[in-house]
Jmol script that loads the backbone (N, CA, C; Angstrom):
load data "model"
ATOM      1  N   UNK A   1      79.114  81.782 101.776  1.00  0.00           N
ATOM      2  CA  UNK A   1      78.620  82.246 100.610  1.00  0.00           C
ATOM      3  C   UNK A   1      77.705  83.657 100.592  1.00  0.00           C
ATOM      4  N   UNK A   2      77.077  83.992 101.156  1.00  0.00           N
ATOM      5  CA  UNK A   2      76.368  84.851 101.421  1.00  0.00           C
ATOM      6  C   UNK A   2      77.485  86.222 101.541  1.00  0.00           C
ATOM      7  N   UNK A   3      78.620  86.066 101.633  1.00  0.00           N
ATOM      8  CA  UNK A   3      79.861  87.081 101.847  1.00  0.00           C
ATOM      9  C   UNK A   3      80.465  87.345 101.143  1.00  0.00           C
ATOM     10  N   UNK A   4      80.319  86.101 100.161  1.00  0.00           N
ATOM     11  CA  UNK A   4      81.033  86.418  99.228  1.00  0.00           C
ATOM     12  C   UNK A   4      80.385  87.212  98.161  1.00  0.00           C
ATOM     13  N   UNK A   5      78.983  86.918  98.344  1.00  0.00           N
ATOM     14  CA  UNK A   5      78.120  87.396  97.187  1.00  0.00           C
ATOM     15  C   UNK A   5      78.161  89.069  97.330  1.00  0.00           C
ATOM     16  N   UNK A   6      78.256  89.135  98.463  1.00  0.00           N
ATOM     17  CA  UNK A   6      77.994  90.700  98.673  1.00  0.00           C
ATOM     18  C   UNK A   6      79.347  91.418  98.522  1.00  0.00           C
ATOM     19  N   UNK A   7      80.611  90.549  98.694  1.00  0.00           N
ATOM     20  CA  UNK A   7      81.831  91.569  98.147  1.00  0.00           C
ATOM     21  C   UNK A   7      81.763  91.375  96.662  1.00  0.00           C
ATOM     22  N   UNK A   8      81.510  90.170  96.349  1.00  0.00           N
ATOM     23  CA  UNK A   8      81.413  90.372  94.612  1.00  0.00           C
ATOM     24  C   UNK A   8      80.712  91.899  94.143  1.00  0.00           C
ATOM     25  N   UNK A   9      79.293  91.740  94.608  1.00  0.00           N
ATOM     26  CA  UNK A   9      78.670  92.876  94.595  1.00  0.00           C
ATOM     27  C   UNK A   9      79.372  94.025  94.593  1.00  0.00           C
ATOM     28  N   UNK A  10      80.031  94.435  95.416  1.00  0.00           N
ATOM     29  CA  UNK A  10      80.246  95.777  96.334  1.00  0.00           C
ATOM     30  C   UNK A  10      81.695  95.808  95.191  1.00  0.00           C
ATOM     31  N   UNK A  11      82.357  95.055  94.800  1.00  0.00           N
ATOM     32  CA  UNK A  11      83.582  94.897  93.902  1.00  0.00           C
ATOM     33  C   UNK A  11      83.347  95.634  92.659  1.00  0.00           C
ATOM     34  N   UNK A  12      81.771  95.130  91.983  1.00  0.00           N
ATOM     35  CA  UNK A  12      81.042  95.249  91.081  1.00  0.00           C
ATOM     36  C   UNK A  12      81.147  96.348  91.093  1.00  0.00           C
ATOM     37  N   UNK A  13      80.369  97.225  92.236  1.00  0.00           N
ATOM     38  CA  UNK A  13      79.923  98.398  92.038  1.00  0.00           C
ATOM     39  C   UNK A  13      80.939  99.491  92.199  1.00  0.00           C
ATOM     40  N   UNK A  14      81.837  99.335  92.472  1.00  0.00           N
ATOM     41  CA  UNK A  14      83.059 100.116  92.544  1.00  0.00           C
ATOM     42  C   UNK A  14      83.536 100.197  90.988  1.00  0.00           C
ATOM     43  N   UNK A  15      84.023  99.169  90.925  1.00  0.00           N
ATOM     44  CA  UNK A  15      84.704  99.193  89.366  1.00  0.00           C
ATOM     45  C   UNK A  15      83.445  99.522  88.631  1.00  0.00           C
ATOM     46  N   UNK A  16      82.316  99.124  88.291  1.00  0.00           N
ATOM     47  CA  UNK A  16      81.770  99.836  87.702  1.00  0.00           C
ATOM     48  C   UNK A  16      81.167 101.744  87.827  1.00  0.00           C
ATOM     49  N   UNK A  17      81.350 102.120  88.965  1.00  0.00           N
ATOM     50  CA  UNK A  17      81.420 103.241  89.517  1.00  0.00           C
ATOM     51  C   UNK A  17      82.593 104.320  88.940  1.00  0.00           C
ATOM     52  N   UNK A  18      84.232 103.362  88.785  1.00  0.00           N
ATOM     53  CA  UNK A  18      85.305 103.700  88.429  1.00  0.00           C
ATOM     54  C   UNK A  18      85.236 103.923  86.603  1.00  0.00           C
ATOM     55  N   UNK A  19      84.549 102.953  86.396  1.00  0.00           N
ATOM     56  CA  UNK A  19      84.071 102.901  84.942  1.00  0.00           C
ATOM     57  C   UNK A  19      83.834 104.184  84.178  1.00  0.00           C
ATOM     58  N   UNK A  20      82.618 104.400  84.972  1.00  0.00           N
ATOM     59  CA  UNK A  20      82.065 105.561  84.485  1.00  0.00           C
ATOM     60  C   UNK A  20      82.569 106.962  84.801  1.00  0.00           C
ATOM     61  N   UNK A  21      83.173 107.283  85.958  1.00  0.00           N
ATOM     62  CA  UNK A  21      84.011 108.094  86.254  1.00  0.00           C
ATOM     63  C   UNK A  21      85.138 108.681  84.724  1.00  0.00           C
ATOM     64  N   UNK A  22      85.788 107.355  84.546  1.00  0.00           N
ATOM     65  CA  UNK A  22      86.517 107.772  83.835  1.00  0.00           C
ATOM     66  C   UNK A  22      85.918 107.742  82.686  1.00  0.00           C
ATOM     67  N   UNK A  23      84.779 107.319  81.478  1.00  0.00           N
ATOM     68  CA  UNK A  23      84.501 107.628  80.791  1.00  0.00           C
ATOM     69  C   UNK A  23      83.876 108.755  81.095  1.00  0.00           C
ATOM     70  N   UNK A  24      83.147 109.660  81.881  1.00  0.00           N
ATOM     71  CA  UNK A  24      82.988 110.806  82.002  1.00  0.00           C
ATOM     72  C   UNK A  24      84.269 112.035  81.845  1.00  0.00           C
ATOM     73  N   UNK A  25      85.172 111.265  82.335  1.00  0.00           N
ATOM     74  CA  UNK A  25      86.378 111.761  82.688  1.00  0.00           C
ATOM     75  C   UNK A  25      87.185 112.434  80.955  1.00  0.00           C
ATOM     76  N   UNK A  26      86.864 111.182  80.373  1.00  0.00           N
ATOM     77  CA  UNK A  26      87.296 111.262  78.423  1.00  0.00           C
ATOM     78  C   UNK A  26      86.494 111.711  78.112  1.00  0.00           C
ATOM     79  N   UNK A  27      84.885 111.684  78.207  1.00  0.00           N
ATOM     80  CA  UNK A  27      84.282 112.229  77.260  1.00  0.00           C
ATOM     81  C   UNK A  27      84.586 113.763  77.052  1.00  0.00           C
TER      82      UNK A  27
END
end "model"
wireframe off; spacefill off
backbone 0.3
color backbone group
């Protein structure tokens, strides 16, 4: 369960970072 949680957190950080980068590029 811990490993899955860590993986979810990592994907969340990656997705959030990509979203921010996309918003900055569009801005």
